[in-house]
KOLDOKOL-907175 format. One record per residue (C-alpha): residue in one letter; y, z, x. Coordinates in steps of 0.05 Angstrom, whole numbers, padded with zeros to 5 digits, always signed. Example, Ala and Ser with C-alpha at 12.3 -4.5 7.8 and 13.67 -1.06 7.14 Angstrom:
BEGIN
a-00090+00156+00246;s-00021+00143+00273;
***
This chain:
BEGIN
m-00370+03254-01867;v-00351+03202-01918;d-00303+03149-01892;i-00235+03152-01926;s-00239+03078-01938;t-00298+03090-01984;v-00263+03140-02029;v-00188+03126-02028;p-00192+03054-02055;a-00228+03081-02117;l-00175+03134-02129;v-00118+03084-02118;a-00149+03032-02163;f-00165+03083-02217;a-00094+03109-02217;i-00064+03039-02223;s-00112+03015-02276;a-00106+03078-02318;a-00030+03080-02312;a-00024+03006-02330;g-00057+03014-02398;p+00003+03042-02437;f+00047+02986-02411;v+00000+02926-02407;i-00035+02934-02475;p+00029+02936-02517;f+00056+02878-02475;l-00005+02836-02489;r-00001+02854-02563;k+00072+02835-02564;l+00056+02767-02533;k+00000+02759-02585;m-00052+02755-02530;s-00105+02774-02581;q-00179+02761-02587;t-00201+02706-02634;e-00271+02720-02661;r-00317+02661-02677;t-00332+02658-02752;y-00405+02642-02736;g-00413+02703-02690;m-00430+02775-02707;e-00400+02792-02774;t-00385+02863-02751;h-00341+02835-02695;l-00292+02801-02743;k-00254+02867-02748;k-00240+02862-02673;a-00196+02801-02684;g-00126+02818-02662;t-00148+02866-02607;p-00109+02847-02543;t-00149+02808-02492;m-00135+02788-02420;g-00138+02861-02401;g-00173+02838-02339;v-00104+02833-02307;m-00106+02909-02303;i-00171+02906-02264;l-00146+02851-02218;a-00080+02886-02203;a-00113+02952-02187;f-00167+02917-02145;l-00116+02876-02106;v-00072+02934-02087;a-00130+02980-02068;c-00163+02926-02026;l-00099+02905-01989;i-00088+02976-01965;f-00152+02974-01925;l-00158+02899-01912;p-00129+02902-01840;g-00185+02949-01818;h-00240+02917-01860;l-00232+02842-01854;k-00300+02829-01886;t-00271+02850-01953;g-00227+02788-01949;p-00277+02738-01977;v-00297+02787-02033;l-00223+02795-02050;f-00214+02719-02051;l-00275+02705-02094;t-00257+02760-02144;l-00184+02738-02151;a-00200+02664-02153;f-00251+02670-02208;g-00203+02718-02243;a-00151+02663-02240;i-00199+02613-02272;g-00213+02664-02327;f-00138+02675-02336;i-00128+02600-02348;d-00186+02599-02397;d-00159+02660-02435;y-00089+02630-02437;l-00114+02565-02467;k-00153+02604-02519;v-00092+02643-02539;v-00045+02583-02541;k-00094+02541-02581;h-00117+02600-02624;n-00190+02582-02617;s-00250+02605-02576;d-00259+02543-02533;g-00211+02549-02474;l-00227+02506-02414;i-00275+02448-02425;a-00343+02462-02393;w-00335+02409-02339;q-00266+02433-02321;k-00289+02505-02313;l-00350+02482-02272;l-00307+02439-02227;l-00259+02497-02213;e-00316+02546-02202;a-00351+02498-02154;g-00286+02489-02115;v-00275+02563-02108;t-00347+02573-02086;a-00340+02520-02032;i-00277+02553-02004;f-00312+02621-02005;c-00371+02592-01966;i-00325+02563-01913;y-00286+02628-01909;m-00349+02670-01903;v-00384+02628-01850;f-00325+02608-01807;g-00277+02664-01821;t-00322+02724-01814;g-00383+02697-01777;i-00432+02721-01831;s-00495+02679-01827;m-00531+02648-01886;a-00595+02687-01871;l-00620+02726-01931;r-00642+02799-01931;i-00711+02803-01963;p-00722+02861-02012;f-00778+02910-01996;s-00789+02879-01927;g-00760+02935-01885;g-00696+02897-01871;r-00726+02830-01851;m-00683+02768-01857;a-00702+02698-01879;d-00667+02636-01852;i-00679+02577-01900;g-00633+02529-01863;f-00594+02478-01903;l-00625+02502-01969;a-00582+02564-01963;y-00520+02524-01983;p-00545+02497-02051;l-00575+02566-02063;l-00506+02597-02051;f-00475+02552-02105;f-00531+02566-02153;a-00529+02641-02141;i-00453+02648-02146;l-00443+02603-02207;g-00503+02634-02241;t-00480+02705-02228;v-00409+02692-02250;n-00430+02661-02316;a-00484+02714-02327;v-00432+02769-02321;n-00388+02729-02368;f-00444+02730-02420;t-00451+02805-02412;d-00379+02816-02435;g-00393+02818-02510;l-00390+02891-02531;d-00338+02945-02521;g-00348+02974-02451;l-00413+02937-02436;s-00393+02894-02377;s-00348+02949-02350;s-00403+03002-02353;v-00458+02959-02324;t-00413+02934-02267;i-00391+03004-02250;v-00463+03020-02233;v-00472+02955-02195;a-00408+02969-02155;l-00434+03039-02138;f-00499+03007-02112;f-00460+02960-02067;i-00417+03018-02041;v-00479+03058-02021;a-00513+02997-01992;s-00451+02978-01953;v-00447+03048-01923;l-00521+03048-01905;l-00517+02978-01874;e-00448+02989-01843;s-00426+02921-01871;g-00352+02938-01876;t-00346+02917-01949;a-00347+02986-01980;p-00271+02986-01996;a-00280+02926-02042;g-00336+02959-02080;s-00296+03024-02084;a-00235+02988-02110;v-00273+02954-02166;l-00307+03020-02183;g-00240+03055-02191;a-00208+02997-02228;l-00265+02994-02279;l-00265+03069-02290;g-00191+03066-02306;f-00200+03005-02350;l-00258+03037-02387;l-00210+03089-02414;y-00184+03033-02459;n-00245+02988-02463;a-00296+03039-02486;y-00315+03036-02560;p-00273+03026-02601;a-00238+02982-02550;k-00162+02980-02548;v-00164+02920-02502;f-00215+02868-02479;m-00220+02844-02407;g-00229+02771-02429;d-00253+02717-02382;t-00198+02741-02334;g-00239+02804-02322;s-00310+02780-02333;l-00306+02720-02287;a-00271+02763-02235;l-00327+02815-02238;g-00379+02759-02230;g-00342+02737-02168;f-00341+02808-02142;v-00416+02817-02152;a-00433+02751-02119;g-00382+02761-02063;m-00408+02830-02045;a-00480+02806-02046;y-00466+02748-01999;m-00422+02786-01951;m-00480+02835-01944;q-00531+02778-01942;m-00563+02806-02005;p-00561+02752-02059;l-00635+02764-02074;f-00617+02836-02093;i-00576+02810-02151;l-00642+02796-02186;i-00657+02870-02182;v-00591+02907-02192;g-00564+02853-02238;i-00624+02854-02284;i-00579+02861-02345;y-00537+02801-02324;l-00602+02762-02313;c-00629+02781-02382;e-00565+02760-02415;i-00561+02690-02386;v-00637+02678-02390;s-00637+02698-02463;v-00585+02645-02477;m-00623+02592-02438;m-00688+02609-02473;q-00655+02608-02542;v-00621+02541-02532;t-00683+02508-02502;y-00730+02534-02556;f-00680+02517-02611;k-00676+02445-02589;a-00750+02438-02576;t-00770+02466-02644;h-00713+02435-02683;g-00681+02499-02706;k-00729+02557-02692;r-00705+02618-02653;i-00736+02668-02605;f-00682+02720-02613;k-00641+02737-02674;m-00579+02720-02634;t-00559+02712-02562;p-00536+02736-02512;i-00589+02788-02519;h-00542+02847-02533;h-00527+02813-02600;h-00602+02811-02614;f-00604+02886-02609;e-00542+02891-02654;k-00579+02849-02706;c-00637+02897-02699;g-00592+02954-02721;w-00571+02984-02654;s-00500+03009-02649;e-00454+02983-02594;t-00452+03050-02560;r-00527+03054-02559;i-00534+02985-02528;v-00482+03001-02475;a-00516+03067-02458;v-00585+03035-02453;f-00562+02975-02413;t-00524+03020-02366;a-00584+03065-02357;v-00628+03005-02342;t-00578+02982-02290;a-00578+03052-02258;v-00653+03051-02252;a-00652+02980-02224;s-00599+03002-02173;l-00644+03058-02149;i-00700+03008-02141;g-00651+02963-02104;l-00636+03020-02055;l-00711+03028-02043;a-00715+02954-02031;l-00667+02960-01972;
***
């Protein structure tokens, strides 16, 4: 029998997120919380200028309420809740600055990195001392074996969390892309949590429901964007779930799309500087490369989501 805490958070979060749309979207539009498209970006995206952003508040509100209902009986969801909300708050600040200044810069890079590092440090302390979760890592395809790498686990945690959060942020570039991909990733973590009895399933279920409700308004053509408020929060969720289940190495499998997005940017920038102007891809992150190749947004979202689904099945086998 399926535990009620695995299903109900999804239903609650979906109901809240879906019901919030007709109220939040007009409110954001009234406050002129609209997307500002870079003039040097995709030309086809210029028509999206004016679409309300910061829709991630819908995801966060639904996630928070659904998680709090089951938090007393599932204390291990606490660190995931914290990391998701904290990174969402950083994204909110970034989005707010973009709207106020009417540009696409937001927080300066060092400011964002400093805030993200601080949140990561607090999460690490919370996880280790508040829940007793060890820093040992579950090794994929090893039959459940764990690896204890000692002190190196701490710098790895910072690298994994900051890398994941920013990779998910890069993935949020097409209508419904980050939402659809992360829905599949959340489903993977729910199943893995149930199989491993980790006690974190309610958090995964809450994000699943919140994103399904948000996707009603974020699917092409999007009526609202999640902004950094949503994308950074989702990155925090993915990293938080992975670490609470001692599965950060599995992000390389189930988060293959996130990985491709951020690696494509790193490759492009490095090659561009090394060759004084030459490019590997037509445009990065890589979903824009496929757009330049003539793929529609809906096709890219469908393919990337399907790839994530296959990767998640492989991830389950890796358990």
